[in-house]
N, C-alpha and C positions, 0 to 999 in steps of 0.2 A: 307185234312184229308183222311186217308185211311179207307177202310171198317173195318179193324181190330182195328182201334182206337176206334170204337164204343163199344168195350168190356172193356174199361178201367174205373176205378173208376172216374177219372177226367171228362170223357165224361158224365157219367150218373149223377154224382153229379151236374154238371152244367145244364144238361137238366132238372133235377127236380127243381133246384133253379129258373129256368126261367118260371116255370108253377106251379100254385097252385095245379093243378090236371092233371096228364097225362092220367090216365086210368079210366075206367068207375066205378071202385069200386065193380063191380059184379064178382063173381067167373067165371072162364072159364067154358064154357058149357060142355066140355068133362069131366072135373073133377066132375061136378055134376052128369053126367050120369054114370061115372065109379066108383065113390066112395060113392055115396049115400047109397048103400046097404052093404057097408063094416062095420065090427065091429070096432068102434073107438079104436085107440091105439096111437102109436107115429108116427109122420109124419115129413118128411123133405120136405119143400116147396122151390124149387130151383129157383133162380131168382124171388124173392118174390115181387119185384116192390113196390106197395103201399099197398099190403096186402089183396087183394080181395080173393085170394084162401086160404091163411093162416087163415084169420078170419072166412071164411066159414067153414073150417075144425074144427076150435076151437069151434065154436058155436054148432057143432055136437058132441062134446066130445073128439076130438082129442087133444093131446098135441103136439104142432107144433114147430119145429125149422125152422125159416124163414131165409134163407141165400140169400145174394145179394152182388154184388160188390160195391154198393152205400150205404154209411152211411146215406146220406140224404134220400134215399128211405126207408131205414129201420127205420128211425125216424118216417116216416109216417105210417109204419106198426105198430109200437108201439102205436102211437096216435090212430089209428083206432081200435086196439085191446082194448085199454083202454075205448074208447068211446062205444064199443059194449059189454063191461063187460067181456072180456075174456083175459085180460092182464096176468092172472095167468096161461094161457094155451098157450101162445105164447112167445117164446124166439127168439131174433134176434141175428145174428152173421154175421159180414162182412167176406165174403169168395170170393176170386178171383180164380175161378176154373181153370184158365189157369196156375196158379202157386201153389195153395193150395190144400191139400188133403181134401176130403169130411169128415166132422166131424161126428162121431157117427154111430149108427145102428138103423134102424127104420122099423116099420111095413109097412109104405108106403113112397116111395120116388117118388115125382111128379115134373115134369118139363114141362112147356108149352111154346112153341114158343121161345125156346132158340136156335136160328138158328146159327149153327156153321159150319165152313168150313171143308172140308173132312179130312184135315191133322190132326185135333185135335178132331173131333167129336167122333170117336170110343174110344179114350182114356178117354175122359171126361165122356162119357155115361157109359163106363165100370166102372169108378170110382163111378158113381151113383149106378150102379147095386151092387157094392161091399158094399154099405151102406145099402142095404136091409137085414133085419134080416131074419133068417130061417122062412119060411112060409109067409113072407111078399111079397109085390108087388111093382113093378116098373111101373110107368105110364109116358110115353113119348108122347108128342103131339107136332106136328109141322105142317107147311104148306106143303101140299102134292104138289110136283112139277108137277104132271100130272093133277091137278085140280085147277090151280092157274090162276086167271084172269090176263090179260096182264098188267093192270094198277097197279097191286101189285108186279109183278115180278121184277121191277126195283130196289127195295129196297136193294137187295143183289144179288151177282152173282149166277148162277145156282148151283154151288157146295155147297151152303148153304142149299139146300133143299134135302130131302130124303123121299122116300116112307117108309111105315112101314116095308115092306119086306126087303128093303135095310138096315134099322136100325137093324133088326134081324141078317142079314148077317154080318154087320159091328161089332156088339157086339160079335159074334162068341162064343169063349170059355167062355166069361163072363156070358153067359146064358146056359152053359152046365148043363143039368139036370133040367132046369126050365120048367114050363108049360107056353106055349104061349097062354094066354087066349083070347087076341084080337090082331090082326095085320091087319088093314084094312084102306081103304080110307073112310072118313065119311063126307058127305055134311053138310054144315050149311050156314046160311045167315048172312052176316056181313053188315057193313055200310062204304061206301066210304067217303073220307074227305068232299065231297060236300053234303053228306046226302043221296045220292042214295043207294039203296041196292046193295050189292056185294055178288055173289054166290060163295062160297069158298069150298075147300075140305081140310080136315085135315088128316094127317097121324097119326094114333092112335096105339100105342103099349102098351099093358098091359101084364105083365109077372109075374108069381108067383115063388118065390124061393122055392126049396124043404125044407122040415122041417128037 
């Protein structure tokens, strides 16, 4: 299997089917840090997984469209939203960003750890920027290549990782006139597969589209 096979619906549907729960269920830490103070509106949660971020946003008043390549994963998002009493504020849509356009326009577009190779990353992230409504925000978070422990780096080739400054440069004209509110490396503590702590760095980009 090639690295790029990991972006297909077949790969992720099978991965979800072989595990009752892949992710912690908690929202990503940077989303909490960056969105907690925002006025709720409409949000697009990209690569929604099992819904930790989408449900967190919905419980805070956002109307969320959760997109993912995996129909199996999105069924878990729906179940989680129903269990948490926010099913009326979470809509799921299967989207393959390698082939499909980004649907709609939103006050917040957020994507976490969607590690993409250099040939497609600028185009896909520019498409996400295009889905931000006037006055809205784009939040991109990934593993920072300059702060990654060696034991984590083997999951993808180096071209799958970019600093926040590199993301700004790659997006180029897609952010013309925008306000770059945050573009930085941010440290956090994670957990290795054996339970030991892992000290990680995230590339965090938050930008606001002009009104």
